[in-house]
mmJSON file of the N, C-alpha and C atoms, coordinates in Angstrom:
{"data_MODEL":{"atom_site":{
"group_PDB":["ATOM","ATOM","ATOM","ATOM","ATOM","ATOM","ATOM","ATOM","ATOM","ATOM","ATOM","ATOM","ATOM","ATOM","ATOM","ATOM","ATOM","ATOM","ATOM","ATOM","ATOM","ATOM","ATOM","ATOM","ATOM","ATOM","ATOM","ATOM","ATOM","ATOM","ATOM","ATOM","ATOM","ATOM","ATOM","ATOM","ATOM","ATOM","ATOM","ATOM","ATOM","ATOM","ATOM","ATOM","ATOM","ATOM","ATOM","ATOM","ATOM","ATOM","ATOM","ATOM","ATOM","ATOM","ATOM","ATOM","ATOM","ATOM","ATOM","ATOM","ATOM","ATOM","ATOM","ATOM","ATOM","ATOM","ATOM","ATOM","ATOM","ATOM","ATOM","ATOM","ATOM","ATOM","ATOM","ATOM","ATOM","ATOM","ATOM","ATOM","ATOM","ATOM","ATOM","ATOM","ATOM","ATOM","ATOM","ATOM","ATOM","ATOM","ATOM","ATOM","ATOM","ATOM","ATOM","ATOM","ATOM","ATOM","ATOM","ATOM","ATOM","ATOM","ATOM","ATOM","ATOM","ATOM","ATOM","ATOM","ATOM","ATOM","ATOM","ATOM","ATOM","ATOM","ATOM","ATOM","ATOM","ATOM","ATOM","ATOM","ATOM","ATOM","ATOM","ATOM","ATOM","ATOM","ATOM","ATOM","ATOM","ATOM","ATOM","ATOM","ATOM","ATOM","ATOM","ATOM","ATOM","ATOM","ATOM","ATOM","ATOM","ATOM","ATOM","ATOM","ATOM","ATOM","ATOM","ATOM","ATOM","ATOM","ATOM","ATOM","ATOM","ATOM","ATOM","ATOM","ATOM","ATOM","ATOM","ATOM","ATOM","ATOM","ATOM","ATOM","ATOM","ATOM","ATOM","ATOM","ATOM","ATOM","ATOM","ATOM","ATOM","ATOM","ATOM","ATOM","ATOM","ATOM","ATOM","ATOM","ATOM","ATOM","ATOM","ATOM","ATOM","ATOM","ATOM","ATOM","ATOM","ATOM","ATOM","ATOM","ATOM","ATOM","ATOM","ATOM","ATOM","ATOM","ATOM","ATOM","ATOM","ATOM","ATOM","ATOM","ATOM","ATOM","ATOM","ATOM","ATOM","ATOM","ATOM","ATOM","ATOM","ATOM","ATOM","ATOM","ATOM","ATOM","ATOM","ATOM","ATOM","ATOM","ATOM","ATOM","ATOM"],
"id":[1,2,3,4,5,6,7,8,9,10,11,12,13,14,15,16,17,18,19,20,21,22,23,24,25,26,27,28,29,30,31,32,33,34,35,36,37,38,39,40,41,42,43,44,45,46,47,48,49,50,51,52,53,54,55,56,57,58,59,60,61,62,63,64,65,66,67,68,69,70,71,72,73,74,75,76,77,78,79,80,81,82,83,84,85,86,87,88,89,90,91,92,93,94,95,96,97,98,99,100,101,102,103,104,105,106,107,108,109,110,111,112,113,114,115,116,117,118,119,120,121,122,123,124,125,126,127,128,129,130,131,132,133,134,135,136,137,138,139,140,141,142,143,144,145,146,147,148,149,150,151,152,153,154,155,156,157,158,159,160,161,162,163,164,165,166,167,168,169,170,171,172,173,174,175,176,177,178,179,180,181,182,183,184,185,186,187,188,189,190,191,192,193,194,195,196,197,198,199,200,201,202,203,204,205,206,207,208,209,210,211,212,213,214,215,216,217,218,219,220,221,222,223,224,225],
"type_symbol":["N","C","C","N","C","C","N","C","C","N","C","C","N","C","C","N","C","C","N","C","C","N","C","C","N","C","C","N","C","C","N","C","C","N","C","C","N","C","C","N","C","C","N","C","C","N","C","C","N","C","C","N","C","C","N","C","C","N","C","C","N","C","C","N","C","C","N","C","C","N","C","C","N","C","C","N","C","C","N","C","C","N","C","C","N","C","C","N","C","C","N","C","C","N","C","C","N","C","C","N","C","C","N","C","C","N","C","C","N","C","C","N","C","C","N","C","C","N","C","C","N","C","C","N","C","C","N","C","C","N","C","C","N","C","C","N","C","C","N","C","C","N","C","C","N","C","C","N","C","C","N","C","C","N","C","C","N","C","C","N","C","C","N","C","C","N","C","C","N","C","C","N","C","C","N","C","C","N","C","C","N","C","C","N","C","C","N","C","C","N","C","C","N","C","C","N","C","C","N","C","C","N","C","C","N","C","C","N","C","C","N","C","C","N","C","C","N","C","C","N","C","C","N","C","C"],
"label_atom_id":["N","CA","C","N","CA","C","N","CA","C","N","CA","C","N","CA","C","N","CA","C","N","CA","C","N","CA","C","N","CA","C","N","CA","C","N","CA","C","N","CA","C","N","CA","C","N","CA","C","N","CA","C","N","CA","C","N","CA","C","N","CA","C","N","CA","C","N","CA","C","N","CA","C","N","CA","C","N","CA","C","N","CA","C","N","CA","C","N","CA","C","N","CA","C","N","CA","C","N","CA","C","N","CA","C","N","CA","C","N","CA","C","N","CA","C","N","CA","C","N","CA","C","N","CA","C","N","CA","C","N","CA","C","N","CA","C","N","CA","C","N","CA","C","N","CA","C","N","CA","C","N","CA","C","N","CA","C","N","CA","C","N","CA","C","N","CA","C","N","CA","C","N","CA","C","N","CA","C","N","CA","C","N","CA","C","N","CA","C","N","CA","C","N","CA","C","N","CA","C","N","CA","C","N","CA","C","N","CA","C","N","CA","C","N","CA","C","N","CA","C","N","CA","C","N","CA","C","N","CA","C","N","CA","C","N","CA","C","N","CA","C","N","CA","C","N","CA","C","N","CA","C","N","CA","C","N","CA","C","N","CA","C"],
"label_alt_id":[null,null,null,null,null,null,null,null,null,null,null,null,null,null,null,null,null,null,null,null,null,null,null,null,null,null,null,null,null,null,null,null,null,null,null,null,null,null,null,null,null,null,null,null,null,null,null,null,null,null,null,null,null,null,null,null,null,null,null,null,null,null,null,null,null,null,null,null,null,null,null,null,null,null,null,null,null,null,null,null,null,null,null,null,null,null,null,null,null,null,null,null,null,null,null,null,null,null,null,null,null,null,null,null,null,null,null,null,null,null,null,null,null,null,null,null,null,null,null,null,null,null,null,null,null,null,null,null,null,null,null,null,null,null,null,null,null,null,null,null,null,null,null,null,null,null,null,null,null,null,null,null,null,null,null,null,null,null,null,null,null,null,null,null,null,null,null,null,null,null,null,null,null,null,null,null,null,null,null,null,null,null,null,null,null,null,null,null,null,null,null,null,null,null,null,null,null,null,null,null,null,null,null,null,null,null,null,null,null,null,null,null,null,null,null,null,null,null,null,null,null,null,null,null,null],
"label_comp_id":["MET","MET","MET","LYS","LYS","LYS","ASN","ASN","ASN","ILE","ILE","ILE","LYS","LYS","LYS","PHE","PHE","PHE","LEU","LEU","LEU","ILE","ILE","ILE","LEU","LEU","LEU","LEU","LEU","LEU","THR","THR","THR","PHE","PHE","PHE","ILE","ILE","ILE","MET","MET","MET","CYS","CYS","CYS","LEU","LEU","LEU","MET","MET","MET","SER","SER","SER","CYS","CYS","CYS","ASP","ASP","ASP","ASN","ASN","ASN","SER","SER","SER","ILE","ILE","ILE","GLU","GLU","GLU","ASN","ASN","ASN","SER","SER","SER","GLN","GLN","GLN","GLN","GLN","GLN","ALA","ALA","ALA","SER","SER","SER","ASP","ASP","ASP","ARG","ARG","ARG","LEU","LEU","LEU","SER","SER","SER","TYR","TYR","TYR","PHE","PHE","PHE","LYS","LYS","LYS","ASP","ASP","ASP","ASP","ASP","ASP","ARG","ARG","ARG","THR","THR","THR","GLY","GLY","GLY","LEU","LEU","LEU","CYS","CYS","CYS","PHE","PHE","PHE","CYS","CYS","CYS","GLN","GLN","GLN","ILE","ILE","ILE","LEU","LEU","LEU","SER","SER","SER","ASN","ASN","ASN","THR","THR","THR","TYR","TYR","TYR","ASN","ASN","ASN","SER","SER","SER","TYR","TYR","TYR","ASN","ASN","ASN","VAL","VAL","VAL","SER","SER","SER","SER","SER","SER","ILE","ILE","ILE","THR","THR","THR","CYS","CYS","CYS","VAL","VAL","VAL","PRO","PRO","PRO","CYS","CYS","CYS","ASP","ASP","ASP","SER","SER","SER","ILE","ILE","ILE","PRO","PRO","PRO","LYS","LYS","LYS","GLU","GLU","GLU","LEU","LEU","LEU","LEU","LEU","LEU","LYS","LYS","LYS"],
"label_asym_id":["A","A","A","A","A","A","A","A","A","A","A","A","A","A","A","A","A","A","A","A","A","A","A","A","A","A","A","A","A","A","A","A","A","A","A","A","A","A","A","A","A","A","A","A","A","A","A","A","A","A","A","A","A","A","A","A","A","A","A","A","A","A","A","A","A","A","A","A","A","A","A","A","A","A","A","A","A","A","A","A","A","A","A","A","A","A","A","A","A","A","A","A","A","A","A","A","A","A","A","A","A","A","A","A","A","A","A","A","A","A","A","A","A","A","A","A","A","A","A","A","A","A","A","A","A","A","A","A","A","A","A","A","A","A","A","A","A","A","A","A","A","A","A","A","A","A","A","A","A","A","A","A","A","A","A","A","A","A","A","A","A","A","A","A","A","A","A","A","A","A","A","A","A","A","A","A","A","A","A","A","A","A","A","A","A","A","A","A","A","A","A","A","A","A","A","A","A","A","A","A","A","A","A","A","A","A","A","A","A","A","A","A","A","A","A","A","A","A","A","A","A","A","A","A","A"],
"label_entity_id":["1","1","1","1","1","1","1","1","1","1","1","1","1","1","1","1","1","1","1","1","1","1","1","1","1","1","1","1","1","1","1","1","1","1","1","1","1","1","1","1","1","1","1","1","1","1","1","1","1","1","1","1","1","1","1","1","1","1","1","1","1","1","1","1","1","1","1","1","1","1","1","1","1","1","1","1","1","1","1","1","1","1","1","1","1","1","1","1","1","1","1","1","1","1","1","1","1","1","1","1","1","1","1","1","1","1","1","1","1","1","1","1","1","1","1","1","1","1","1","1","1","1","1","1","1","1","1","1","1","1","1","1","1","1","1","1","1","1","1","1","1","1","1","1","1","1","1","1","1","1","1","1","1","1","1","1","1","1","1","1","1","1","1","1","1","1","1","1","1","1","1","1","1","1","1","1","1","1","1","1","1","1","1","1","1","1","1","1","1","1","1","1","1","1","1","1","1","1","1","1","1","1","1","1","1","1","1","1","1","1","1","1","1","1","1","1","1","1","1","1","1","1","1","1","1"],
"label_seq_id":[1,1,1,2,2,2,3,3,3,4,4,4,5,5,5,6,6,6,7,7,7,8,8,8,9,9,9,10,10,10,11,11,11,12,12,12,13,13,13,14,14,14,15,15,15,16,16,16,17,17,17,18,18,18,19,19,19,20,20,20,21,21,21,22,22,22,23,23,23,24,24,24,25,25,25,26,26,26,27,27,27,28,28,28,29,29,29,30,30,30,31,31,31,32,32,32,33,33,33,34,34,34,35,35,35,36,36,36,37,37,37,38,38,38,39,39,39,40,40,40,41,41,41,42,42,42,43,43,43,44,44,44,45,45,45,46,46,46,47,47,47,48,48,48,49,49,49,50,50,50,51,51,51,52,52,52,53,53,53,54,54,54,55,55,55,56,56,56,57,57,57,58,58,58,59,59,59,60,60,60,61,61,61,62,62,62,63,63,63,64,64,64,65,65,65,66,66,66,67,67,67,68,68,68,69,69,69,70,70,70,71,71,71,72,72,72,73,73,73,74,74,74,75,75,75],
"pdbx_PDB_ins_code":[null,null,null,null,null,null,null,null,null,null,null,null,null,null,null,null,null,null,null,null,null,null,null,null,null,null,null,null,null,null,null,null,null,null,null,null,null,null,null,null,null,null,null,null,null,null,null,null,null,null,null,null,null,null,null,null,null,null,null,null,null,null,null,null,null,null,null,null,null,null,null,null,null,null,null,null,null,null,null,null,null,null,null,null,null,null,null,null,null,null,null,null,null,null,null,null,null,null,null,null,null,null,null,null,null,null,null,null,null,null,null,null,null,null,null,null,null,null,null,null,null,null,null,null,null,null,null,null,null,null,null,null,null,null,null,null,null,null,null,null,null,null,null,null,null,null,null,null,null,null,null,null,null,null,null,null,null,null,null,null,null,null,null,null,null,null,null,null,null,null,null,null,null,null,null,null,null,null,null,null,null,null,null,null,null,null,null,null,null,null,null,null,null,null,null,null,null,null,null,null,null,null,null,null,null,null,null,null,null,null,null,null,null,null,null,null,null,null,null,null,null,null,null,null,null],
"Cartn_x":[41.608,40.206,39.419,39.814,39.13,39.337,40.537,40.825,39.969,39.759,38.943,37.501,36.964,35.588,35.462,36.46,36.438,36.468,37.295,37.377,36.078,35.457,34.169,33.104,33.056,32.09,32.348,33.576,33.937,33.569,33.823,33.459,31.947,31.202,29.737,29.209,29.744,29.309,29.635,30.797,31.167,30.251,29.876,28.956,27.593,27.118,25.829,25.864,26.959,27.075,27.228,27.751,27.995,26.788,25.762,24.576,23.577,22.944,21.865,20.558,19.889,18.671,17.417,17.558,16.367,15.717,14.415,13.653,13.061,13.394,12.898,11.587,10.558,9.302,9.351,8.381,8.402,8.26,7.568,7.421,8.758,9.534,10.838,11.767,11.71,12.565,12.143,10.845,10.393,10.648,10.767,11.096,12.522,13.386,14.781,15.024,13.972,14.097,13.769,14.494,14.147,14.445,13.681,13.806,14.171,15.01,15.348,15.644,15.536,15.763,16.917,17.822,18.943,18.454,18.436,17.923,18.805,20.09,20.993,20.749,20.518,20.375,18.93,18.058,16.671,16.474,17.514,17.421,16.917,16.174,15.675,16.465,16.649,17.435,16.697,16.987,16.475,17.676,17.538,18.616,18.074,18.85,18.497,19.662,19.342,20.351,20.371,21.551,21.682,22.943,23.046,24.204,24.885,26.204,26.952,27.115,27.692,27.947,28.956,29.785,30.788,30.28,28.974,28.303,28.67,29.016,29.234,27.898,27.643,26.455,26.756,25.876,26.064,24.881,25.167,24.141,24.297,23.253,23.263,22.306,22.75,21.955,21.876,20.677,20.483,19.549,19.703,18.855,17.539,16.417,15.092,14.307,13.328,12.5,11.668,11.699,10.986,9.478,8.93,7.483,6.964,7.854,7.42,7.409,7.854,7.918,6.697,5.918,4.813,5.34,4.636,5.099,5.32,4.519,4.673,5.935,6.542,7.773,9.036,8.899,10.051,10.464,11.748,12.286,13.012],
"Cartn_y":[0.283,0.423,0.914,0.45,0.889,2.388,2.857,4.28,5.142,4.689,5.452,5.506,4.386,4.36,5.261,5.225,6.075,7.557,7.931,9.322,9.781,8.931,9.279,9.47,8.566,8.677,9.934,10.223,11.413,12.687,12.715,13.872,14.066,12.986,13.052,13.583,13.116,13.576,15.05,15.482,16.897,17.785,17.311,18.089,18.219,17.163,17.224,18.167,18.179,19.028,20.496,20.791,22.181,22.853,22.104,22.665,23.153,24.26,24.78,24.292,23.399,22.799,23.513,24.619,25.312,26.058,26.043,26.717,27.981,29.093,30.374,30.679,31.041,31.372,32.801,33.16,34.46,35.613,35.397,36.463,36.774,35.755,35.976,36.698,36.352,37.012,38.465,38.723,40.101,40.989,40.417,41.21,41.753,41.104,41.528,42.46,42.747,43.635,45.067,45.991,47.406,48.075,49.097,49.824,51.267,51.854,53.262,53.872,55.185,55.914,56.881,56.892,57.82,59.131,60.19,61.48,62.105,61.812,62.398,61.829,60.514,59.867,59.532,59.473,59.096,57.596,56.81,55.355,54.771,53.661,52.964,51.675,51.307,50.141,49.278,47.997,47.04,46.5,46.427,45.937,44.774,43.7,42.571,42.322,42.107,41.863,40.381,39.83,38.428,38.248,37.079,36.734,35.514,35.466,34.308,33.334,32.192,31.195,31.693,32.637,33.189,34.411,34.65,35.762,37.126,37.181,38.463,38.955,40.244,40.83,41.184,40.781,41.011,41.812,42.841,43.662,43.555,43.082,42.965,43.995,44.73,45.819,45.627,45.87,45.82,46.935,47.369,48.415,47.786,48.443,47.96,49.111,48.799,49.863,50.557,51.876,52.641,52.435,52.228,52.092,50.742,49.78,48.485,48.417,49.478,49.512,50.27,49.656,50.4,51.611,52.72,53.99,53.885,53.067,52.966,52.201,51.447,50.725,51.509,52.534,53.321,54.336,54.339,55.285,56.401],
"Cartn_z":[-36.288,-36.597,-35.383,-34.181,-32.961,-32.737,-33.054,-32.871,-33.795,-35.002,-35.948,-35.479,-35.023,-34.506,-33.286,-32.431,-31.243,-31.629,-32.585,-33.029,-33.683,-34.463,-35.078,-34.012,-33.043,-31.954,-31.124,-30.827,-30.064,-30.816,-32.112,-32.93,-32.956,-33.084,-33.095,-31.765,-30.673,-29.346,-29.154,-29.591,-29.462,-30.301,-31.482,-32.326,-31.661,-31.046,-30.362,-29.166,-28.455,-27.275,-27.64,-28.801,-29.17,-29.81,-30.143,-30.791,-29.753,-30.076,-29.238,-29.831,-29.133,-29.648,-29.181,-28.461,-27.983,-29.146,-29.159,-30.203,-29.609,-30.227,-29.75,-30.461,-29.684,-30.341,-30.862,-31.67,-32.332,-31.343,-30.23,-29.24,-28.576,-28.25,-27.64,-28.612,-29.885,-30.877,-31.074,-31.128,-31.353,-30.144,-28.958,-27.771,-27.835,-28.597,-28.702,-29.876,-30.661,-31.821,-31.456,-32.046,-31.931,-33.271,-33.568,-34.828,-34.54,-35.377,-35.211,-36.575,-36.635,-37.881,-37.698,-38.658,-38.657,-39.279,-38.494,-38.966,-40.045,-40.033,-41.034,-42.423,-42.499,-43.8,-44.152,-43.147,-43.383,-43.521,-43.258,-43.348,-42.039,-42.134,-40.952,-40.755,-39.499,-39.154,-38.141,-38.177,-37.197,-36.428,-35.113,-34.253,-33.432,-33.343,-32.477,-31.535,-30.282,-29.249,-28.902,-28.717,-28.339,-27.497,-26.884,-26.057,-26.648,-26.552,-27.009,-25.857,-26.153,-25.11,-24.082,-24.472,-23.573,-22.83,-22.887,-22.206,-22.763,-24.035,-24.693,-25.242,-25.139,-25.73,-27.175,-28.078,-29.499,-30.019,-30.789,-31.417,-32.924,-33.598,-35.045,-35.618,-36.625,-37.2,-38.709,-39.26,-40.703,-41.138,-42.356,-42.918,-43.381,-43.062,-43.457,-44.093,-44.93,-45.519,-44.437,-44.435,-43.403,-43.46,-44.654,-44.76,-44.268,-43.999,-43.494,-41.966,-41.295,-39.836,-39.309,-38.403,-37.783,-37.034,-37.137,-36.535,-35.035,-34.333,-32.871,-32.474,-33.398,-33.099,-33.445,-34.241,-34.699,-33.662,-33.32,-32.326,-33.034],
"occupancy":[1.0,1.0,1.0,1.0,1.0,1.0,1.0,1.0,1.0,1.0,1.0,1.0,1.0,1.0,1.0,1.0,1.0,1.0,1.0,1.0,1.0,1.0,1.0,1.0,1.0,1.0,1.0,1.0,1.0,1.0,1.0,1.0,1.0,1.0,1.0,1.0,1.0,1.0,1.0,1.0,1.0,1.0,1.0,1.0,1.0,1.0,1.0,1.0,1.0,1.0,1.0,1.0,1.0,1.0,1.0,1.0,1.0,1.0,1.0,1.0,1.0,1.0,1.0,1.0,1.0,1.0,1.0,1.0,1.0,1.0,1.0,1.0,1.0,1.0,1.0,1.0,1.0,1.0,1.0,1.0,1.0,1.0,1.0,1.0,1.0,1.0,1.0,1.0,1.0,1.0,1.0,1.0,1.0,1.0,1.0,1.0,1.0,1.0,1.0,1.0,1.0,1.0,1.0,1.0,1.0,1.0,1.0,1.0,1.0,1.0,1.0,1.0,1.0,1.0,1.0,1.0,1.0,1.0,1.0,1.0,1.0,1.0,1.0,1.0,1.0,1.0,1.0,1.0,1.0,1.0,1.0,1.0,1.0,1.0,1.0,1.0,1.0,1.0,1.0,1.0,1.0,1.0,1.0,1.0,1.0,1.0,1.0,1.0,1.0,1.0,1.0,1.0,1.0,1.0,1.0,1.0,1.0,1.0,1.0,1.0,1.0,1.0,1.0,1.0,1.0,1.0,1.0,1.0,1.0,1.0,1.0,1.0,1.0,1.0,1.0,1.0,1.0,1.0,1.0,1.0,1.0,1.0,1.0,1.0,1.0,1.0,1.0,1.0,1.0,1.0,1.0,1.0,1.0,1.0,1.0,1.0,1.0,1.0,1.0,1.0,1.0,1.0,1.0,1.0,1.0,1.0,1.0,1.0,1.0,1.0,1.0,1.0,1.0,1.0,1.0,1.0,1.0,1.0,1.0,1.0,1.0,1.0,1.0,1.0,1.0],
"B_iso_or_equiv":[0.0,0.0,0.0,0.0,0.0,0.0,0.0,0.0,0.0,0.0,0.0,0.0,0.0,0.0,0.0,0.0,0.0,0.0,0.0,0.0,0.0,0.0,0.0,0.0,0.0,0.0,0.0,0.0,0.0,0.0,0.0,0.0,0.0,0.0,0.0,0.0,0.0,0.0,0.0,0.0,0.0,0.0,0.0,0.0,0.0,0.0,0.0,0.0,0.0,0.0,0.0,0.0,0.0,0.0,0.0,0.0,0.0,0.0,0.0,0.0,0.0,0.0,0.0,0.0,0.0,0.0,0.0,0.0,0.0,0.0,0.0,0.0,0.0,0.0,0.0,0.0,0.0,0.0,0.0,0.0,0.0,0.0,0.0,0.0,0.0,0.0,0.0,0.0,0.0,0.0,0.0,0.0,0.0,0.0,0.0,0.0,0.0,0.0,0.0,0.0,0.0,0.0,0.0,0.0,0.0,0.0,0.0,0.0,0.0,0.0,0.0,0.0,0.0,0.0,0.0,0.0,0.0,0.0,0.0,0.0,0.0,0.0,0.0,0.0,0.0,0.0,0.0,0.0,0.0,0.0,0.0,0.0,0.0,0.0,0.0,0.0,0.0,0.0,0.0,0.0,0.0,0.0,0.0,0.0,0.0,0.0,0.0,0.0,0.0,0.0,0.0,0.0,0.0,0.0,0.0,0.0,0.0,0.0,0.0,0.0,0.0,0.0,0.0,0.0,0.0,0.0,0.0,0.0,0.0,0.0,0.0,0.0,0.0,0.0,0.0,0.0,0.0,0.0,0.0,0.0,0.0,0.0,0.0,0.0,0.0,0.0,0.0,0.0,0.0,0.0,0.0,0.0,0.0,0.0,0.0,0.0,0.0,0.0,0.0,0.0,0.0,0.0,0.0,0.0,0.0,0.0,0.0,0.0,0.0,0.0,0.0,0.0,0.0,0.0,0.0,0.0,0.0,0.0,0.0,0.0,0.0,0.0,0.0,0.0,0.0],
"pdbx_formal_charge":[null,null,null,null,null,null,null,null,null,null,null,null,null,null,null,null,null,null,null,null,null,null,null,null,null,null,null,null,null,null,null,null,null,null,null,null,null,null,null,null,null,null,null,null,null,null,null,null,null,null,null,null,null,null,null,null,null,null,null,null,null,null,null,null,null,null,null,null,null,null,null,null,null,null,null,null,null,null,null,null,null,null,null,null,null,null,null,null,null,null,null,null,null,null,null,null,null,null,null,null,null,null,null,null,null,null,null,null,null,null,null,null,null,null,null,null,null,null,null,null,null,null,null,null,null,null,null,null,null,null,null,null,null,null,null,null,null,null,null,null,null,null,null,null,null,null,null,null,null,null,null,null,null,null,null,null,null,null,null,null,null,null,null,null,null,null,null,null,null,null,null,null,null,null,null,null,null,null,null,null,null,null,null,null,null,null,null,null,null,null,null,null,null,null,null,null,null,null,null,null,null,null,null,null,null,null,null,null,null,null,null,null,null,null,null,null,null,null,null,null,null,null,null,null,null],
"auth_seq_id":[1,1,1,2,2,2,3,3,3,4,4,4,5,5,5,6,6,6,7,7,7,8,8,8,9,9,9,10,10,10,11,11,11,12,12,12,13,13,13,14,14,14,15,15,15,16,16,16,17,17,17,18,18,18,19,19,19,20,20,20,21,21,21,22,22,22,23,23,23,24,24,24,25,25,25,26,26,26,27,27,27,28,28,28,29,29,29,30,30,30,31,31,31,32,32,32,33,33,33,34,34,34,35,35,35,36,36,36,37,37,37,38,38,38,39,39,39,40,40,40,41,41,41,42,42,42,43,43,43,44,44,44,45,45,45,46,46,46,47,47,47,48,48,48,49,49,49,50,50,50,51,51,51,52,52,52,53,53,53,54,54,54,55,55,55,56,56,56,57,57,57,58,58,58,59,59,59,60,60,60,61,61,61,62,62,62,63,63,63,64,64,64,65,65,65,66,66,66,67,67,67,68,68,68,69,69,69,70,70,70,71,71,71,72,72,72,73,73,73,74,74,74,75,75,75],
"auth_comp_id":["MET","MET","MET","LYS","LYS","LYS","ASN","ASN","ASN","ILE","ILE","ILE","LYS","LYS","LYS","PHE","PHE","PHE","LEU","LEU","LEU","ILE","ILE","ILE","LEU","LEU","LEU","LEU","LEU","LEU","THR","THR","THR","PHE","PHE","PHE","ILE","ILE","ILE","MET","MET","MET","CYS","CYS","CYS","LEU","LEU","LEU","MET","MET","MET","SER","SER","SER","CYS","CYS","CYS","ASP","ASP","ASP","ASN","ASN","ASN","SER","SER","SER","ILE","ILE","ILE","GLU","GLU","GLU","ASN","ASN","ASN","SER","SER","SER","GLN","GLN","GLN","GLN","GLN","GLN","ALA","ALA","ALA","SER","SER","SER","ASP","ASP","ASP","ARG","ARG","ARG","LEU","LEU","LEU","SER","SER","SER","TYR","TYR","TYR","PHE","PHE","PHE","LYS","LYS","LYS","ASP","ASP","ASP","ASP","ASP","ASP","ARG","ARG","ARG","THR","THR","THR","GLY","GLY","GLY","LEU","LEU","LEU","CYS","CYS","CYS","PHE","PHE","PHE","CYS","CYS","CYS","GLN","GLN","GLN","ILE","ILE","ILE","LEU","LEU","LEU","SER","SER","SER","ASN","ASN","ASN","THR","THR","THR","TYR","TYR","TYR","ASN","ASN","ASN","SER","SER","SER","TYR","TYR","TYR","ASN","ASN","ASN","VAL","VAL","VAL","SER","SER","SER","SER","SER","SER","ILE","ILE","ILE","THR","THR","THR","CYS","CYS","CYS","VAL","VAL","VAL","PRO","PRO","PRO","CYS","CYS","CYS","ASP","ASP","ASP","SER","SER","SER","ILE","ILE","ILE","PRO","PRO","PRO","LYS","LYS","LYS","GLU","GLU","GLU","LEU","LEU","LEU","LEU","LEU","LEU","LYS","LYS","LYS"],
"auth_asym_id":["A","A","A","A","A","A","A","A","A","A","A","A","A","A","A","A","A","A","A","A","A","A","A","A","A","A","A","A","A","A","A","A","A","A","A","A","A","A","A","A","A","A","A","A","A","A","A","A","A","A","A","A","A","A","A","A","A","A","A","A","A","A","A","A","A","A","A","A","A","A","A","A","A","A","A","A","A","A","A","A","A","A","A","A","A","A","A","A","A","A","A","A","A","A","A","A","A","A","A","A","A","A","A","A","A","A","A","A","A","A","A","A","A","A","A","A","A","A","A","A","A","A","A","A","A","A","A","A","A","A","A","A","A","A","A","A","A","A","A","A","A","A","A","A","A","A","A","A","A","A","A","A","A","A","A","A","A","A","A","A","A","A","A","A","A","A","A","A","A","A","A","A","A","A","A","A","A","A","A","A","A","A","A","A","A","A","A","A","A","A","A","A","A","A","A","A","A","A","A","A","A","A","A","A","A","A","A","A","A","A","A","A","A","A","A","A","A","A","A","A","A","A","A","A","A"],
"auth_atom_id":["N","CA","C","N","CA","C","N","CA","C","N","CA","C","N","CA","C","N","CA","C","N","CA","C","N","CA","C","N","CA","C","N","CA","C","N","CA","C","N","CA","C","N","CA","C","N","CA","C","N","CA","C","N","CA","C","N","CA","C","N","CA","C","N","CA","C","N","CA","C","N","CA","C","N","CA","C","N","CA","C","N","CA","C","N","CA","C","N","CA","C","N","CA","C","N","CA","C","N","CA","C","N","CA","C","N","CA","C","N","CA","C","N","CA","C","N","CA","C","N","CA","C","N","CA","C","N","CA","C","N","CA","C","N","CA","C","N","CA","C","N","CA","C","N","CA","C","N","CA","C","N","CA","C","N","CA","C","N","CA","C","N","CA","C","N","CA","C","N","CA","C","N","CA","C","N","CA","C","N","CA","C","N","CA","C","N","CA","C","N","CA","C","N","CA","C","N","CA","C","N","CA","C","N","CA","C","N","CA","C","N","CA","C","N","CA","C","N","CA","C","N","CA","C","N","CA","C","N","CA","C","N","CA","C","N","CA","C","N","CA","C","N","CA","C","N","CA","C","N","CA","C","N","CA","C","N","CA","C","N","CA","C"],
"pdbx_PDB_model_num":[1,1,1,1,1,1,1,1,1,1,1,1,1,1,1,1,1,1,1,1,1,1,1,1,1,1,1,1,1,1,1,1,1,1,1,1,1,1,1,1,1,1,1,1,1,1,1,1,1,1,1,1,1,1,1,1,1,1,1,1,1,1,1,1,1,1,1,1,1,1,1,1,1,1,1,1,1,1,1,1,1,1,1,1,1,1,1,1,1,1,1,1,1,1,1,1,1,1,1,1,1,1,1,1,1,1,1,1,1,1,1,1,1,1,1,1,1,1,1,1,1,1,1,1,1,1,1,1,1,1,1,1,1,1,1,1,1,1,1,1,1,1,1,1,1,1,1,1,1,1,1,1,1,1,1,1,1,1,1,1,1,1,1,1,1,1,1,1,1,1,1,1,1,1,1,1,1,1,1,1,1,1,1,1,1,1,1,1,1,1,1,1,1,1,1,1,1,1,1,1,1,1,1,1,1,1,1,1,1,1,1,1,1,1,1,1,1,1,1,1,1,1,1,1,1]
}}}
């Protein structure tokens, strides 16, 4: 029974240590966003840059409606 309690406690502590509890405000998130348009297809995309815990740079891209992007933000 002691071993089970110890394993549950250890699992709980590991879960707490692996979570990122920092809250990113909207300004910090919008600073990492960029918008661009593919001239061949006419589609617009949004890209956000982030870093992993292992210091890898990650780029996530999604298609967005072109008319929802302010012209000064579109590259």
